[in-house]
N, C-alpha and C positions, 0 to 999 in steps of 0.2 A: 369310094372304097367301102364305106360303111354299108351301103345298100347291097353291094355284092356279098359282103360277109353276112349280112342279114339273110339274104337268099340262101347262102351256104348253110346257115344255121337251120333255116326251115327245111332244106333238103336233108340235112343230117337227122333232124327230128323225124321227118317222114320215113327215112331209111331205118331209123331206130324202131319206130312203131311196126314197120313191115318185118324187120328182123325178129322182133318179139313175137309177132303173129305167126311167123314161120318157124319159130323156135330155132334160130340160128345164132348160137352164142358168140361166135367169133364176129359176125356182122354186127351183133348187138353191141359188143365192146367197141368196135371201130366207130360205129355211128354215135354211141354215147359219148365217147371222148371227142369225136368230131364236133358234136353240138356244144359241148363244154368249151372246147378250144375256140369255136366261133364266138361264143359269148365274150371270152377274154380278148380276142382279136378285134371285135367290134368296139369294145371299150377303149382299147389302145388306138384304134383308128379315129375315134372321136376325141382323142387327146385327154384321156382320163387322168394322166399324170399332171395336168396343168392346174388342178384345183385339189383342195383337201377332200372335198366330196368325191371327186373322181378317183382319187387314190384309194379311199376307203372302198368304193365300189369295185375297183380293180382288184384290191386285196381279197374282197369277198368272193369275186368270181374265180380268182386263181385258187383260193382255198376250196371252193366248190368243185373245181376241176380235180384237185387232189382227193377230195371226198369221193367223187365219181370213180376215179381210178382205183382207189383203195377198196371200194365196195364191189368192184368187179371180181375180187378174190373171194373165195369162200372161207378163208381162214379167220379165226377169232380175233387175232391181233390186227389183221387188216380191217376187219369190221370196226374195231375200236378206234383205229387210226382214222377211218372214214367218218365215223361218228364225231370224233374230236374235230376234224377239219370242218365238217358242216356246222358244228356248234360255234367254232371261232368265226366262220364265214358269216353266220347270222349276227354275231356281235359286230362284225365289220359293217354289215348292212345297216344295223341299228345306229352305229356311230356316223355312218354316211348320212343317213336321214336326219340325224340330230344336227349335223353341221351344215346340211344343205339348206337351200331356201325353203322356207315354210310357206306354202301356198295351199290354202284349202281347195281352190279350184284344181290345181295340179294333183293333189291327193285324191280328190273325188274322181278325176278323169282316169287315174291309174287304178283306183279301188274298184270301180264298177265292173270293168271287164274281168278283173281277177276274181271277184266274188262270183260273177256269172259262170265263169269256167269252173271254179271250185265247186259251186253248188251243183252244176250239171254233172260233173264227174262223180261227185259223191252220190248223187241220185242214181246214176248209172251203176255205181258199185253196189248200192243198196238193192237195186232192182235185180241185178244179174249175179250178185255175189253168191247167192245160194245155189246157182246152177253151174258155176265155174269150178273146176277142180283145183285151180291154183289161185288163191286170193292174192298172192304176191304179184301176179300178172296184172290184176286190176289196179293195185297200188302203183305199179310202175307206169301203167297207162295214165293214171291220174296225174302222176308227177310229170309225165311227158306232155300232158295237156297244158299244165302250168308252164312248161318250157316253151311250148308253141306260142302261148300268149306273151311270154317274155321276149321272144324273138321280135315281136312287133313293137 
């Protein structure tokens, strides 16, 4: 089941990128929440509730979903709610990593692709940022690139 949900996550992120490119706000919202939902469902399908580490990860993913949903609104209070949800989600991730197994090999295996994606997307933003009318679009694309690597 986790594989199917991972494929659904990848499809949702691909749809999200296409919706952004075509400037389709309703499709953007649907695919954004679809990808976030897939993250939560993958964690549940992998029995995240069975360990302290998994419960913290699940809480972080659920709060990230709330943050994504809140940030779909243009209102100031929704923005603050989304920001707060993401802040707490990052604290949950930190607690998960603190309680999880500490393996330098596992850390490096996870770190290398994430750094590669981040560096590549930042370079793209720097190279193209001056020519694009909407800098938020590149920031969203960068975030979605990180999401794609997170699906794997």
